[in-house]
C-alpha positions as CSV (number, residue, x, y, z in Angstrom):
1,M,36.4,97.0,82.5
2,R,37.6,100.0,80.5
3,H,38.0,101.9,83.8
4,A,40.1,99.1,85.2
5,N,42.3,99.0,82.2
6,T,42.8,102.8,82.3
7,L,43.7,102.5,86.0
8,L,46.1,99.7,85.4
9,T,47.8,101.6,82.5
10,S,48.1,104.7,84.8
11,L,49.7,102.7,87.6
12,L,52.1,101.0,85.1
13,V,53.2,104.4,83.7
14,L,53.7,105.8,87.2
15,G,55.7,102.7,88.2
16,L,57.9,103.0,85.1
17,G,58.4,106.7,85.8
18,A,59.5,105.9,89.4
19,I,61.9,103.3,88.1
20,Q,63.4,105.7,85.5
21,T,63.9,108.6,87.9
22,E,65.4,106.6,90.7
23,P,69.2,107.1,90.6
24,C,71.1,104.0,89.5
25,L,73.4,102.6,92.2
26,A,76.0,102.0,89.6
27,D,76.1,105.7,88.7
28,R,76.6,106.7,92.4
29,D,79.8,106.7,94.4
30,P,79.5,103.3,96.2
31,E,80.9,104.9,99.3
32,E,77.8,107.0,99.6
33,H,75.9,103.9,100.7
34,R,78.3,103.5,103.6
35,A,79.2,107.1,104.1
36,G,78.5,106.9,107.9
37,R,81.5,104.6,108.2
38,Y,84.1,107.0,106.8
39,E,85.9,110.1,108.1
40,W,88.7,112.5,107.0
41,V,91.7,112.2,109.3
42,P,94.9,114.4,109.3
43,V,98.1,112.6,108.4
44,S,101.8,113.5,108.3
45,G,105.2,111.9,107.9
46,T,108.4,111.9,105.9
47,G,109.7,110.3,102.7
48,V,112.9,109.4,100.9
49,H,113.2,109.6,97.1
50,Y,116.0,107.2,95.9
51,F,118.2,108.4,93.1
52,S,120.9,105.7,92.7
53,E,121.3,103.9,89.4
54,A,119.8,100.8,91.0
55,D,116.7,102.7,92.0
56,V,115.9,104.7,88.9
57,I,115.1,103.3,85.5
58,V,115.3,105.8,82.7
59,H,113.0,104.8,79.9
60,E,113.3,107.8,77.6
61,Q,115.1,111.2,77.4
62,R,114.1,113.6,74.7
63,P,115.7,117.0,74.1
64,T,113.6,120.1,73.9
65,A,114.3,123.8,73.0
66,N,115.0,124.6,76.7
67,G,116.1,121.4,78.2
68,F,114.8,117.8,78.0
69,I,111.9,115.5,78.9
70,Q,112.6,112.3,80.8
71,R,110.3,109.4,81.6
72,S,111.5,107.1,84.3
73,T,110.5,104.7,87.1
74,D,111.6,105.7,90.6
75,T,110.9,104.5,94.1
76,I,110.0,106.5,97.2
77,D,109.6,105.2,100.7
78,L,107.1,106.8,103.1
79,S,107.2,106.7,106.9
80,G,104.7,108.0,109.4
81,D,100.9,107.8,109.0
82,L,101.4,106.4,105.5
83,H,104.0,103.6,105.7
84,G,105.1,101.9,102.6
85,R,106.6,102.3,99.1
86,V,105.6,104.4,96.1
87,L,106.3,103.1,92.5
88,Y,106.8,106.5,90.9
89,H,106.5,106.9,87.1
90,P,107.1,110.6,86.4
91,T,107.3,112.5,83.2
92,S,110.0,115.0,84.1
93,V,110.1,118.3,82.2
94,F,113.5,120.1,82.7
95,N,113.6,123.7,81.7
96,L,117.3,124.5,82.0
97,A,116.8,128.1,80.8
98,K,114.5,128.8,83.7
99,G,116.1,126.3,86.1
100,T,112.9,124.4,86.8
101,L,111.7,120.9,86.8
102,V,108.1,119.8,86.8
103,N,107.0,116.2,87.5
104,T,103.6,114.7,86.5
105,G,102.5,111.2,85.6
106,H,101.4,108.2,87.5
107,Q,102.3,106.7,90.9
108,V,101.1,103.8,93.0
109,F,101.4,103.6,96.8
110,S,101.7,100.2,98.4
111,G,101.5,100.1,102.2
112,T,99.3,101.0,105.2
113,V,97.5,104.2,106.2
114,L,97.0,104.9,109.9
115,G,97.7,101.3,110.7
116,S,95.2,99.9,108.2
117,V,95.6,96.6,106.4
118,P,97.7,97.0,103.2
119,V,96.3,99.1,100.4
120,L,97.2,99.9,96.8
121,L,96.3,103.5,95.8
122,H,96.9,105.0,92.3
123,D,97.5,108.7,91.6
124,H,97.5,110.3,88.1
125,E,97.0,113.9,89.2
126,F,100.2,114.7,91.2
127,R,102.5,117.6,90.4
128,F,105.9,118.4,91.8
129,D,107.8,121.6,91.1
130,V,111.6,121.8,91.7
131,D,113.9,124.8,91.6
132,L,117.1,123.3,90.1
133,A,119.2,126.1,91.5
134,T,118.2,125.7,95.1
135,G,116.6,122.2,95.2
136,A,113.4,123.6,96.7
137,T,110.6,121.1,96.1
138,T,106.9,121.5,96.6
139,G,104.1,119.3,95.4
140,R,100.7,117.7,95.8
141,A,99.6,114.1,95.5
142,F,96.1,112.6,95.2
143,L,96.1,108.9,96.2
144,E,92.5,108.4,95.4
145,N,92.1,105.5,92.9
146,R,91.9,102.4,95.0
147,I,93.4,99.3,93.4
148,A,93.2,96.9,96.4
149,G,92.5,97.0,100.1
150,P,90.1,99.2,102.2
151,R,88.4,102.2,100.6
152,I,91.0,104.9,101.5
153,R,91.7,108.2,99.8
154,C,94.6,110.5,100.6
155,E,95.3,114.1,99.6
156,L,98.8,115.2,100.5
157,Q,101.1,118.2,100.3
158,M,104.8,117.6,100.1
159,V,107.8,119.8,100.8
160,G,111.4,118.9,100.1
161,T,113.6,118.9,103.2
162,G,117.0,118.4,101.7
163,V,119.4,115.8,100.3
164,G,120.9,113.0,102.4
165,P,124.6,112.0,102.4
166,D,123.7,109.2,100.0
167,G,122.3,111.7,97.5
168,N,118.7,110.7,98.1
169,A,116.1,113.5,98.4
170,T,114.0,113.7,101.6
171,V,110.5,115.2,101.9
172,A,107.9,115.9,104.5
173,Y,104.2,115.4,103.8
174,S,101.0,116.4,105.5
175,G,97.3,116.3,104.5
176,Q,94.3,114.2,105.1
177,C,93.0,110.7,104.4
178,R,89.5,109.4,104.1
179,V,89.4,106.1,106.0
180,P,86.8,103.6,107.1
181,V,85.6,104.1,110.6
182,D,85.0,100.4,110.9
183,D,87.5,98.5,108.7
184,G,86.7,95.1,110.1
185,V,83.5,94.5,108.1
186,E,84.1,91.9,105.5
187,P,82.3,92.0,102.1
188,T,79.3,89.8,101.8
189,A,77.6,88.3,98.7
190,A,75.7,91.6,98.4
191,H,78.9,93.6,98.2
192,D,81.8,93.8,96.0
193,S,85.1,94.4,97.7
194,W,86.2,96.5,94.7
195,T,83.2,98.6,93.8
196,G,80.9,98.5,96.9
197,V,77.2,97.6,96.7
198,R,76.3,95.6,93.7
199,P,73.3,97.1,91.8
200,V,70.2,95.0,91.4
201,E,69.2,95.1,87.8
202,T,65.6,95.1,86.5
203,V,64.6,94.8,82.8
204,V,61.3,96.5,81.9
205,G,60.2,96.8,78.3
206,G,63.6,95.9,77.0
207,R,65.3,98.6,79.1
208,R,67.7,97.8,81.9
209,F,67.5,99.6,85.2
210,S,69.8,99.4,88.2
């Protein structure tokens, strides 16, 4: 009987060890469970950044030693492989001594990617640099935080291409997007359309495992 109890204890310890060392689904990228259904695809297109008073809302403008900082809400329309509108919320740092402008902040793209169903993608890592003397503009955008729609991520490089007769800035973009290979699969009860596979939780000895 003692031998049986010892064996049972050993098996229980080994089982708990296996549970504790198994990676938790909630700690992993949900896309890893469906990685075979995704691929990176090159994308390109153009955009228009609107600058009329009706299209730009200035929330704050604060002077600095070399210029000023402005917070605003702008709109940008994208055409091409990404087709839709960007709600652009930049913090613009103007350095008039150096003749530079740096935009960072938040933006949300609403539209389609390579003909997908509509998506909402958030970006808080973009940066755009502008030469105020020449108007030369370069930047990068990371539309990687999905709010709604298919699990799509885009990394873009943008270059200013001039200013139209209406005073709006034009850009060209290129880069790559990670898109579902099969976007027609609907979420089931075992999946969450926002986070992917739902973890199965187990409680052992008062501890919760996924």
